[in-house]
Each structure stands twice: as structure tokens, then as C-alpha cells.
N, CA, C and O of each residue as an XYZ file, in Angstrom:
676
protein
N     -79.293    311.830   -214.665
C     -78.371    311.596   -213.602
C     -78.913    310.548   -212.665
O     -80.089    310.511   -212.304
N     -78.015    309.735   -212.313
C     -78.460    308.732   -211.370
C     -78.004    309.135   -209.991
O     -76.931    309.708   -209.802
N     -78.800    308.837   -209.094
C     -78.497    309.182   -207.713
C     -78.014    307.928   -206.993
O     -78.708    306.912   -206.943
N     -76.789    308.025   -206.427
C     -76.259    306.885   -205.704
C     -76.864    306.846   -204.322
O     -77.214    307.873   -203.741
N     -76.977    305.658   -203.819
C     -77.499    305.536   -202.471
C     -76.413    305.940   -201.479
O     -75.232    305.936   -201.826
N     -76.774    306.269   -200.319
C     -75.858    306.707   -199.279
C     -74.849    305.638   -198.918
O     -73.692    305.951   -198.639
N     -75.263    304.386   -198.919
C     -74.341    303.329   -198.528
C     -73.279    303.110   -199.602
O     -72.143    302.768   -199.272
N     -73.619    303.297   -200.876
C     -72.648    303.150   -201.943
C     -71.610    304.252   -201.864
O     -70.417    304.000   -202.037
N     -72.060    305.486   -201.601
C     -71.117    306.604   -201.468
C     -70.190    306.399   -200.282
O     -68.993    306.672   -200.378
N     -70.714    305.933   -199.192
C     -69.873    305.677   -198.023
C     -68.854    304.576   -198.306
O     -67.711    304.680   -197.862
N     -69.227    303.547   -199.017
C     -68.318    302.457   -199.348
C     -67.200    302.960   -200.259
O     -66.040    302.592   -200.072
N     -67.536    303.797   -201.242
C     -66.515    304.350   -202.134
C     -65.586    305.293   -201.376
O     -64.373    305.273   -201.582
N     -66.148    306.111   -200.509
C     -65.344    307.030   -199.720
C     -64.402    306.259   -198.795
O     -63.234    306.620   -198.648
N     -64.908    305.210   -198.183
C     -64.087    304.386   -197.301
C     -62.956    303.726   -198.099
O     -61.820    303.698   -197.626
N     -63.233    303.201   -199.283
C     -62.215    302.578   -200.128
C     -61.166    303.605   -200.530
O     -59.977    303.285   -200.558
N     -61.578    304.836   -200.844
C     -60.629    305.893   -201.211
C     -59.722    306.227   -200.030
O     -58.521    306.434   -200.206
N     -60.293    306.281   -198.826
C     -59.489    306.548   -197.643
C     -58.483    305.417   -197.390
O     -57.328    305.674   -197.050
N     -58.917    304.197   -197.554
C     -58.033    303.050   -197.328
C     -56.874    303.075   -198.331
O     -55.720    302.880   -197.948
N     -57.177    303.313   -199.613
C     -56.136    303.387   -200.635
C     -55.184    304.541   -200.322
O     -53.969    304.381   -200.443
N     -55.701    305.678   -199.928
C     -54.864    306.823   -199.585
C     -53.955    306.539   -198.397
O     -52.784    306.920   -198.403
N     -54.485    305.877   -197.386
C     -53.688    305.549   -196.201
C     -52.593    304.545   -196.554
O     -51.464    304.683   -196.083
N     -52.900    303.545   -197.369
C     -51.892    302.565   -197.793
C     -50.770    303.255   -198.558
O     -49.596    302.955   -198.338
N     -51.120    304.180   -199.458
C     -50.106    304.918   -200.216
C     -49.265    305.770   -199.276
O     -48.046    305.834   -199.430
N     -49.888    306.421   -198.315
C     -49.177    307.249   -197.347
C     -48.220    306.406   -196.498
O     -47.089    306.824   -196.247
N     -48.658    305.232   -196.057
C     -47.794    304.351   -195.265
C     -46.611    303.875   -196.106
O     -45.484    303.846   -195.614
N     -46.845    303.506   -197.354
C     -45.761    303.063   -198.233
C     -44.745    304.179   -198.446
O     -43.540    303.935   -198.399
N     -45.220    305.395   -198.678
C     -44.312    306.527   -198.876
C     -43.510    306.807   -197.600
O     -42.316    307.095   -197.674
N     -44.146    306.726   -196.455
C     -43.453    306.956   -195.190
C     -42.404    305.874   -194.944
O     -41.320    306.175   -194.446
N     -42.702    304.637   -195.280
C     -41.750    303.534   -195.102
C     -40.524    303.729   -195.985
O     -39.395    303.563   -195.523
N     -40.734    304.078   -197.247
C     -39.618    304.305   -198.159
C     -38.774    305.485   -197.675
O     -37.545    305.410   -197.697
N     -39.406    306.558   -197.245
C     -38.682    307.727   -196.751
C     -37.885    307.376   -195.501
O     -36.727    307.776   -195.378
N     -38.475    306.647   -194.584
C     -37.772    306.268   -193.355
C     -36.589    305.361   -193.678
O     -35.517    305.519   -193.094
N     -36.765    304.417   -194.594
C     -35.660    303.531   -194.971
C     -34.532    304.332   -195.598
O     -33.361    304.046   -195.349
N     -34.859    305.318   -196.395
C     -33.836    306.160   -197.037
C     -33.044    306.934   -195.983
O     -31.814    306.956   -196.030
N     -33.723    307.555   -195.052
C     -33.053    308.386   -194.046
C     -32.307    307.575   -193.009
O     -31.335    308.058   -192.429
N     -32.745    306.347   -192.763
C     -32.121    305.536   -191.723
C     -31.061    304.583   -192.252
O     -30.500    303.810   -191.475
N     -30.768    304.611   -193.548
C     -29.732    303.733   -194.099
C     -28.376    304.161   -193.540
O     -28.208    305.322   -193.169
N     -27.391    303.231   -193.470
C     -26.049    303.593   -192.989
C     -25.444    304.671   -193.883
O     -25.723    304.733   -195.080
N     -24.617    305.514   -193.282
C     -24.029    306.628   -194.025
C     -23.145    306.154   -195.157
O     -23.043    306.829   -196.181
N     -22.497    304.997   -194.998
C     -21.597    304.539   -196.050
C     -22.281    303.664   -197.092
O     -21.629    303.167   -198.010
N     -23.598    303.472   -196.956
C     -24.319    302.683   -197.948
C     -24.508    303.513   -199.207
O     -24.833    304.698   -199.134
N     -24.302    302.887   -200.366
C     -24.478    303.637   -201.606
C     -25.947    303.942   -201.851
O     -26.834    303.202   -201.426
N     -26.177    305.027   -202.532
C     -27.540    305.374   -202.911
C     -28.010    304.366   -203.939
O     -27.202    303.875   -204.727
N     -29.301    304.041   -203.953
C     -29.781    303.081   -204.930
C     -29.553    303.605   -206.342
O     -29.734    304.792   -206.616
N     -29.158    302.711   -207.226
C     -28.899    303.105   -208.609
C     -30.213    303.214   -209.367
O     -31.169    302.485   -209.103
N     -30.233    304.128   -210.299
C     -31.410    304.282   -211.141
C     -31.449    303.108   -212.111
O     -30.412    302.637   -212.578
N     -32.645    302.650   -212.403
C     -32.791    301.538   -213.324
C     -32.464    302.007   -214.738
O     -32.969    303.034   -215.193
N     -31.625    301.256   -215.421
C     -31.290    301.577   -216.804
C     -31.358    300.299   -217.620
O     -31.370    299.193   -217.078
N     -31.400    300.467   -218.902
C     -31.435    299.298   -219.764
C     -30.031    298.876   -220.178
O     -29.869    297.857   -220.850
N     -29.003    299.650   -219.785
C     -27.625    299.320   -220.115
C     -27.128    298.226   -219.187
O     -27.273    298.348   -217.971
N     -26.546    297.161   -219.722
C     -26.035    296.116   -218.829
C     -24.868    296.641   -218.013
O     -24.075    297.449   -218.496
N     -24.766    296.179   -216.777
C     -23.664    296.621   -215.921
C     -22.459    295.730   -216.152
O     -22.598    294.532   -216.400
N     -21.280    296.318   -216.072
C     -20.051    295.572   -216.234
C     -19.681    294.938   -214.912
O     -20.055    295.439   -213.852
N     -18.950    293.841   -214.968
C     -18.504    293.217   -213.722
C     -17.486    294.127   -213.061
O     -16.787    294.873   -213.747
N     -17.390    294.078   -211.740
C     -16.447    294.965   -211.050
C     -15.017    294.694   -211.496
O     -14.664    293.576   -211.872
N     -14.204    295.744   -211.445
C     -12.804    295.592   -211.823
C     -12.088    294.738   -210.785
O     -12.461    294.758   -209.612
N     -11.078    293.997   -211.188
C     -10.401    293.100   -210.250
C      -9.376    293.800   -209.374
O      -8.535    293.122   -208.785
N      -9.404    295.130   -209.259
C      -8.404    295.851   -208.481
C      -8.367    295.379   -207.031
O      -7.297    295.066   -206.508
N      -9.518    295.324   -206.382
C      -9.534    294.877   -204.984
C      -9.032    293.440   -204.894
O      -8.278    293.102   -203.981
N      -9.437    292.608   -205.818
C      -9.003    291.226   -205.821
C      -7.494    291.142   -206.054
O      -6.813    290.327   -205.433
N      -6.976    291.980   -206.944
C      -5.532    292.007   -207.191
C      -4.794    292.415   -205.922
O      -3.789    291.799   -205.569
N      -5.276    293.437   -205.237
C      -4.648    293.876   -203.985
C      -4.623    292.740   -202.959
O      -3.606    292.502   -202.309
N      -5.743    292.049   -202.825
C      -5.812    290.958   -201.846
C      -4.886    289.813   -202.228
O      -4.200    289.257   -201.370
N      -4.860    289.455   -203.515
C      -3.988    288.358   -203.948
C      -2.522    288.743   -203.818
O      -1.696    287.913   -203.437
N      -2.189    289.994   -204.131
C      -0.800    290.443   -203.996
C      -0.391    290.475   -202.520
O       0.734    290.107   -202.181
N      -1.296    290.912   -201.645
C      -0.992    290.924   -200.208
C      -0.761    289.502   -199.715
O       0.165    289.259   -198.940
N      -1.585    288.567   -200.150
C      -1.414    287.170   -199.738
C      -0.074    286.622   -200.244
O       0.617    285.912   -199.514
N       0.296    286.949   -201.487
C       1.582    286.492   -202.032
C       2.745    287.092   -201.245
O       3.727    286.408   -200.958
N       2.628    288.377   -200.898
C       3.682    289.021   -200.108
C       3.772    288.392   -198.719
O       4.871    288.130   -198.229
N       2.638    288.150   -198.088
C       2.630    287.526   -196.760
C       3.314    286.159   -196.802
O       4.105    285.829   -195.918
N       3.006    285.359   -197.840
C       3.658    284.047   -197.976
C       5.165    284.211   -198.143
O       5.947    283.515   -197.497
N       5.563    285.129   -199.009
C       6.995    285.334   -199.275
C       7.737    285.771   -198.012
O       8.802    285.239   -197.698
N       7.173    286.740   -197.292
C       7.834    287.223   -196.080
C       7.859    286.156   -194.987
O       8.815    286.083   -194.214
N       6.825    285.336   -194.918
C       6.813    284.237   -193.944
C       7.901    283.223   -194.280
O       8.563    282.698   -193.385
N       8.087    282.944   -195.590
C       9.188    282.062   -196.006
C      10.532    282.673   -195.613
O      11.419    281.974   -195.125
N      10.675    283.973   -195.826
C      11.920    284.656   -195.470
C      12.194    284.524   -193.973
O      13.321    284.246   -193.564
N      11.163    284.724   -193.167
C      11.330    284.670   -191.715
C      11.600    283.256   -191.225
O      12.193    283.071   -190.162
N      11.171    282.257   -191.987
C      11.394    280.870   -191.581
C      12.805    280.391   -191.901
O      13.229    279.342   -191.416
N      13.531    281.148   -192.712
C      14.883    280.715   -193.082
C      15.793    280.768   -191.855
O      15.639    281.610   -190.970
N      16.721    279.860   -191.838
C      17.685    279.812   -190.733
C      19.085    279.827   -191.337
O      19.259    279.584   -192.531
N      20.031    280.101   -190.542
C      21.412    280.120   -191.006
C      22.079    281.420   -190.628
O      21.530    282.235   -189.887
N      23.265    281.593   -191.149
C      24.070    282.753   -190.802
C      23.951    283.879   -191.823
O      24.497    284.962   -191.610
N      23.257    283.646   -192.914
C      23.119    284.659   -193.958
C      21.712    285.235   -193.955
O      20.749    284.551   -193.609
N      21.604    286.488   -194.340
C      20.281    287.077   -194.522
C      19.636    286.428   -195.744
O      20.304    286.217   -196.756
N      18.344    286.109   -195.660
C      17.701    285.479   -196.814
C      17.677    286.438   -198.006
O      17.380    287.624   -197.857
N      17.993    285.908   -199.191
C      18.049    286.732   -200.396
C      16.641    287.043   -200.896
O      15.720    286.243   -200.740
N      16.496    288.203   -201.492
C      15.225    288.597   -202.086
C      14.121    288.830   -201.073
O      12.943    288.648   -201.380
N      14.494    289.231   -199.868
C      13.503    289.432   -198.808
C      13.450    290.872   -198.313
O      12.547    291.237   -197.560
N      14.399    291.680   -198.725
C      14.398    293.077   -198.301
C      14.699    293.270   -196.827
O      14.328    294.290   -196.246
N      15.366    292.302   -196.217
C      15.678    292.397   -194.781
C      17.117    292.884   -194.620
O      18.046    292.336   -195.213
N      17.275    293.906   -193.818
C      18.591    294.446   -193.487
C      18.714    294.471   -191.962
O      17.763    294.823   -191.264
N      19.871    294.100   -191.456
C      20.112    294.150   -190.010
C      21.350    295.010   -189.785
O      22.401    294.757   -190.375
N      21.231    296.015   -188.942
C      22.333    296.971   -188.750
C      23.363    296.515   -187.716
O      23.642    297.246   -186.765
N      23.931    295.318   -187.886
C      24.862    294.869   -186.860
C      26.246    295.470   -187.013
O      27.068    295.373   -186.103
N      26.507    296.075   -188.125
C      27.762    296.808   -188.292
C      28.985    296.016   -187.911
O      29.228    294.929   -188.435
N      29.759    296.571   -186.989
C      31.019    295.939   -186.597
C      30.919    295.254   -185.235
O      31.932    295.038   -184.570
N      29.704    294.915   -184.823
C      29.513    294.288   -183.519
C      30.033    292.856   -183.469
O      30.430    292.382   -182.405
N      30.038    292.159   -184.604
C      30.370    290.742   -184.622
C      31.562    290.476   -185.538
O      31.775    291.164   -186.536
N      32.313    289.472   -185.171
C      33.384    289.032   -186.071
C      32.874    287.912   -186.972
O      33.360    287.747   -188.091
N      31.892    287.137   -186.491
C      31.298    286.059   -187.291
C      29.884    285.795   -186.800
O      29.645    285.695   -185.597
N      28.955    285.684   -187.726
C      27.561    285.376   -187.402
C      27.361    283.878   -187.577
O      27.741    283.309   -188.600
N      26.755    283.234   -186.561
C      26.515    281.788   -186.646
C      25.045    281.451   -186.873
O      24.735    280.337   -187.297
N      24.144    282.373   -186.605
C      22.726    282.091   -186.827
C      21.860    283.337   -186.700
O      22.166    284.257   -185.942
N      20.782    283.342   -187.456
C      19.816    284.439   -187.397
C      18.425    283.815   -187.344
O      18.091    282.957   -188.162
N      17.622    284.248   -186.384
C      16.220    283.825   -186.275
C      15.344    285.062   -186.419
O      15.658    286.122   -185.878
N      14.245    284.922   -187.151
C      13.328    286.038   -187.368
C      11.977    285.720   -186.757
O      11.559    284.564   -186.686
N      11.317    286.758   -186.324
C       9.942    286.644   -185.835
C       9.163    287.829   -186.394
O       9.532    288.984   -186.179
N       8.093    287.535   -187.105
C       7.228    288.599   -187.626
C       6.125    288.843   -186.612
O       5.356    287.940   -186.286
N       6.055    290.062   -186.120
C       4.970    290.414   -185.202
C       3.803    291.043   -185.955
O       2.647    290.902   -185.556
N       4.111    291.727   -187.034
C       3.061    292.296   -187.877
C       3.593    292.396   -189.297
O       4.662    292.958   -189.536
N       2.833    291.844   -190.236
C       3.250    291.913   -191.636
C       2.992    293.307   -192.195
O       2.006    293.944   -191.823
N       3.852    293.788   -193.076
C       3.601    295.096   -193.700
C       2.400    295.018   -194.641
O       2.103    293.967   -195.208
N       1.723    296.148   -194.793
C       0.534    296.224   -195.644
C       0.934    296.771   -197.003
O       1.575    297.817   -197.108
N       0.548    296.052   -198.028
C       0.947    296.326   -199.403
C       0.054    297.369   -200.068
O      -1.160    297.383   -199.868
N       0.669    298.233   -200.856
C      -0.053    299.203   -201.673
C       0.560    299.167   -203.066
O       1.752    299.422   -203.235
N      -0.263    298.848   -204.062
C       0.215    298.702   -205.434
C       0.194    300.052   -206.136
O      -0.747    300.833   -205.997
N       1.265    300.306   -206.901
C       1.365    301.515   -207.721
C       1.841    301.079   -209.103
O       3.043    301.003   -209.359
N       0.898    300.796   -209.983
C       1.253    300.303   -211.313
C       1.720    298.867   -211.224
O       0.956    297.985   -210.832
N       2.980    298.625   -211.588
C       3.525    297.271   -211.523
C       4.461    297.087   -210.335
O       5.074    296.030   -210.187
N       4.575    298.097   -209.495
C       5.413    297.970   -208.307
C       4.556    298.133   -207.055
O       3.390    298.521   -207.128
N       5.151    297.832   -205.917
C       4.426    297.964   -204.661
C       5.353    298.483   -203.579
O       6.577    298.376   -203.664
N       4.735    299.040   -202.573
C       5.400    299.400   -201.326
C       4.550    298.803   -200.213
O       3.328    298.955   -200.204
N       5.195    298.130   -199.288
C       4.483    297.562   -198.147
C       5.115    298.143   -196.885
O       6.326    298.042   -196.688
N       4.299    298.745   -196.041
C       4.799    299.431   -194.852
C       4.019    299.003   -193.612
O       2.978    298.352   -193.698
N       4.554    299.390   -192.463
C       3.842    299.188   -191.204
C       4.077    297.849   -190.546
O       3.319    297.465   -189.656
N       5.105    297.126   -190.957
C       5.371    295.830   -190.359
C       6.264    295.932   -189.137
O       6.924    296.946   -188.910
N       6.271    294.866   -188.357
C       7.162    294.756   -187.208
C       7.915    293.439   -187.334
O       7.315    292.367   -187.411
N       9.259    293.540   -187.353
C      10.120    292.369   -187.508
C      11.153    292.359   -186.385
O      11.734    293.391   -186.049
N      11.372    291.179   -185.811
C      12.378    290.995   -184.770
C      13.385    289.967   -185.291
O      13.003    288.893   -185.757
N      14.664    290.303   -185.207
C      15.730    289.394   -185.630
C      16.670    289.179   -184.450
O      17.137    290.134   -183.829
N      16.940    287.914   -184.151
C      17.882    287.567   -183.094
C      19.113    286.972   -183.763
O      19.038    285.953   -184.449
N      20.244    287.629   -183.549
C      21.500    287.230   -184.185
C      22.387    286.574   -183.129
O      22.661    287.148   -182.075
N      22.825    285.360   -183.440
C      23.777    284.651   -182.593
C      25.112    284.715   -183.326
O      25.206    284.396   -184.511
N      26.140    285.135   -182.594
C      27.412    285.378   -183.278
C      28.564    285.341   -182.293
O      28.410    285.067   -181.103
N      29.720    285.629   -182.851
C      30.925    285.814   -182.053
C      31.245    287.295   -182.086
O      31.350    287.894   -183.156
N      31.399    287.880   -180.912
C      31.701    289.306   -180.830
C      33.124    289.604   -181.278
O      33.910    288.684   -181.506
N      33.451    290.852   -181.402
C      34.801    291.268   -181.810
C      35.859    290.808   -180.804
O      37.027    290.635   -181.153
N      35.436    290.613   -179.559
C      36.373    290.167   -178.528
C      36.516    288.645   -178.483
O      37.258    288.119   -177.654
N      35.807    287.927   -179.376
C      35.893    286.462   -179.430
C      34.869    285.762   -178.566
O      34.753    284.538   -178.632
N      34.127    286.490   -177.762
C      33.134    285.891   -176.870
C      31.811    285.680   -177.621
O      31.463    286.454   -178.513
N      31.076    284.613   -177.244
C      29.756    284.416   -177.852
C      28.843    285.598   -177.508
O      28.893    286.152   -176.410
N      28.029    285.952   -178.462
C      27.178    287.122   -178.261
C      25.855    286.908   -179.001
O      25.826    286.356   -180.100
N      24.771    287.353   -178.381
C      23.451    287.304   -179.003
C      22.831    288.685   -178.881
O      22.789    289.260   -177.794
N      22.359    289.205   -179.975
C      21.701    290.516   -179.996
C      20.347    290.378   -180.687
O      20.177    289.601   -181.627
N      19.407    291.145   -180.195
C      18.079    291.169   -180.810
C      17.840    292.558   -181.385
O      18.039    293.577   -180.723
N      17.410    292.561   -182.633
C      17.100    293.805   -183.334
C      15.618    293.811   -183.647
O      15.059    292.805   -184.083
N      14.994    294.937   -183.423
C      13.545    295.062   -183.640
C      13.282    296.305   -184.469
O      13.802    297.382   -184.174
N      12.474    296.151   -185.506
C      12.030    297.307   -186.273
C      10.513    297.336   -186.283
O       9.856    296.348   -186.612
N       9.980    298.464   -185.922
C       8.527    298.637   -185.916
C       8.050    299.416   -187.133
O       6.871    299.755   -187.243
N       8.973    299.694   -188.041
C       8.587    300.364   -189.290
C       9.127    299.571   -190.479
O       9.649    300.136   -191.440
N       8.987    298.244   -190.386
C       9.472    297.347   -191.422
C       8.730    297.635   -192.715
O       7.500    297.644   -192.746
N       9.475    297.869   -193.771
C       8.887    298.155   -195.076
C       9.692    297.425   -196.143
O      10.907    297.264   -196.018
N       9.010    296.989   -197.183
C       9.663    296.369   -198.336
C       9.048    296.940   -199.598
O       7.911    297.412   -199.604
N       9.834    296.884   -200.675
C       9.362    297.356   -201.978
C       9.655    296.280   -203.005
O      10.517    295.425   -202.803
N       8.931    296.335   -204.105
C       9.184    295.346   -205.140
C       8.242    295.485   -206.314
O       7.603    296.519   -206.505
N       8.169    294.420   -207.099
C       7.335    294.382   -208.294
C       6.210    293.377   -208.119
O       6.337    292.386   -207.401
N       5.096    293.665   -208.801
C       3.946    292.769   -208.828
C       3.772    292.305   -210.265
O       3.736    293.124   -211.184
N       3.666    291.006   -210.465
C       3.386    290.472   -211.797
C       2.165    289.563   -211.718
O       1.956    288.854   -210.733
N       1.375    289.602   -212.768
C       0.194    288.741   -212.851
C       0.273    287.929   -214.131
O       0.767    288.388   -215.161
N      -0.228    286.714   -214.030
C      -0.334    285.860   -215.209
C      -1.511    284.915   -214.988
O      -2.270    285.063   -214.030
N      -1.650    283.968   -215.865
C      -2.785    283.045   -215.767
C      -2.754    282.242   -214.475
O      -3.801    281.812   -213.992
N      -1.578    282.036   -213.914
C      -1.451    281.249   -212.691
C      -1.727    282.046   -211.418
O      -1.951    281.454   -210.363
N      -1.714    283.372   -211.497
C      -1.986    284.167   -210.306
C      -1.129    285.413   -210.230
O      -0.741    285.997   -211.242
N      -0.847    285.800   -208.999
C      -0.092    287.018   -208.713
C       1.215    286.634   -208.039
O       1.242    285.760   -207.172
N       2.297    287.290   -208.440
C       3.593    287.032   -207.837
C       4.210    288.362   -207.423
O       4.025    289.376   -208.096
N       4.929    288.355   -206.335
C       5.648    289.553   -205.893
C       7.128    289.229   -205.819
O       7.521    288.142   -205.395
N       7.930    290.174   -206.232
C       9.382    290.024   -206.065
C       9.863    291.264   -205.320
O       9.554    292.397   -205.692
N      10.617    291.022   -204.274
C      11.082    292.088   -203.396
C      12.445    292.539   -203.867
O      13.299    291.715   -204.194
N      12.653    293.841   -203.904
C      13.941    294.397   -204.323
C      14.951    294.272   -203.206
O      16.101    294.684   -203.364
């Protein structure tokens, strides 16, 4: 048996303590990072040898369909004239208030939010204001403003190589 000198034993003991402290600090750092992560952050995935698939385009489809709907509804609101724009899902309850409509102006205060269900969609939560200029039943000029804070439209969503299209029922 060989006898180690005191200084060699102290050096080895010191190195063991340093390695132990470094491992303890690393473990504490990992534990603290785990506990302090945001609640909605996903847990780290386990390493596997299986390649991961690219994410499904569902979120992208929703965003593209919403953008297409926003463009379509903005076009509808920009139309002028005495007729309601076709294919826009806009109804105005003027009933028997007017004998003749001479103009309709639209203002979108909030676009409806689209939700896709298969190949169709429902968009709800919009706010639309329509100002109708017309002749009243008594022959006098008349202007009425109609406001809906629960503007909703429904329709179909189609996709092709060129992008996403929406058609409103």
C-alpha cells in the first residue's frame, strides 16, 4: 500500500468538493428554470430519434381565411348605391319605412371573427353601421342609420394552389 501525502489527499478532496458543488448548482439552476417557466409554456419534449412532422396548416388556414373574409367584407362596405351588395350577407331591416332608397353607406366598426367548421365558416362579433338615404312613405327625404353590434356572416371556405377563398351565403 502506498501512503498518499497529506497535500495530495487535500487536493483530491478539494477537487471532489468543487465537482460536487458545480453539479449541485447545475441541478438547482435546471430546477429553478423548470419551476419558474410561464404556465402556458410547453414542457420540454423528450429526445427521440423519430423525425418530427411539420405543424399542420390549421392555424395558417384560419389566418388566411380571416384575411380573405376581412377583404371581402371591406369590399362590401365600400360599395355604394341604392342596392345591398350581393354575396355579402348584409341585411337592413328598413321594412316599409321608405318608398325608394337612393343610397346606402356602410361603416365597419369591428369585423366579425371567423371560425371554420369543415368547409364552412361562421363569423360573429362584428359591428356594422349602415346609413340609408331614401324617400320616406310621405315623399319627404329621409336618412336613417342602422347599427348592429352582433353582425355575423356564414359561408364556405375553399382552398386551392392560389390560396384561400371565402364565399358568403
